[in-house]
Residue, then its C-alpha position, 0 to 999 in steps of 0.5 A: m500500500t505504501d513504499t518502504f524506505t530505509d532509515e537512511e532515506i528517512e533521515a536524508a529526507r528530514i535533512l532536505f526538508a529542514q533546509p530554508a523554505t521560502f515563498v517564491m511567487g504566485a503565478a496568475k498566468i502561465e506566462q508568469l511561471p518561473a524557469p523550470d530549472l529545479p525539480e518540482v512536486a505539486f500538491a492538488g486537492r479539493s478546497n479545504v482538504g488541508k493542502s496548506s497544513l500539509i506543506n507547512a508540516l513537510v517543511g516544519m513551518n507554521k505559516l509558509a503556505r497560508a490556509s484560508n478560512e474561505p475555501g477556494r481562495t487559492r487562485e494562483v499557482n504558488f511556488f516555494d523554494l526548498g534550499g535551492r534544491l527543489r520547489l513545492v508547488d501549491l495548485p488552486g483547489y477545486g470543489w466548492a469555491k465561492a468564486g463565480k463560475q467564470v473565475t473558478k474556471k480560470f484558475q482551475n484551467l491555470g492549474r491544468d496548463y501547468l500540469r500539461g507543460r511543466v517539464s520540471l514537474k516530477r510528481v503531483y500529490l493529490l490530497i484526499d480527506s481520509r474521512h470522505g475518501l474519493k468523491a465524484v468531484d475528485t474524478e475530474a482531477l484524476d481524469a485531468l492528471d491521467e490526460a496530462a500523463v503526469s505521475y500522481q500519488i494519492v495522499l490521505t489527509k486528516a487521518d487523526k480524525l478517524k478511529k484506529g485502522g480507519a485510514e488504512a481501510v480508506a487507503a486500501e479502497t482508494l488504491k483499488a479505485i485507482a488501480k487501472r488509472p494510467a498515471a496513478y502511482p501505486a501507493v497511498i500515503v496516510t498522513s496527519s499534519d497535526k500529529g505528524e503521521g506519514i510526514p517522514d514517508l511523504r518527505a522520502e517519497v518526494m526525495r525519491a520522485c525527484e531523484l535527489a541524491q542523499s547528502 
């Protein structure tokens, strides 16, 4: 269900994510994207799934990625630099944004354009709330990722909200649901940003996906 990592890989990933993390820019148009000169991993998910919290947990900072009290507020592709070795990319959320349909479509299309043409993009991590599992609204995102032929991996969030063993059951169901999807990476990571569950493994997954040498 999940990849296995050595203690050395876990430690190397911890050191990598302990590097200074800084906000680079938010791109509202495809022409504004930074040069693709570093490996990148992107985080996607429906509004209020916990993307900002997860990114902050990965880098050990409280306010690098800013969570909004109003779901759907992220309308740019936000780039964060990690020690000059890779970029973390926060994609616009999808789902029940309060913005008008025209505005919503505009920033979701920006995310799609990024997925299609970004040569430095190594993997997309699609966040799914473990309390709900895959929903109909997630199908469009899965289809878009398959169409873009970008490797993506499911990350279950908020696992601490479930009873013991509950998240593992959702992970098994999710893995079965994506088994025949061409671009889906065949492993699901269970995480809790609040409790730190799964964060070391996700760091190691990112490091492995980006083929970053241990240092």
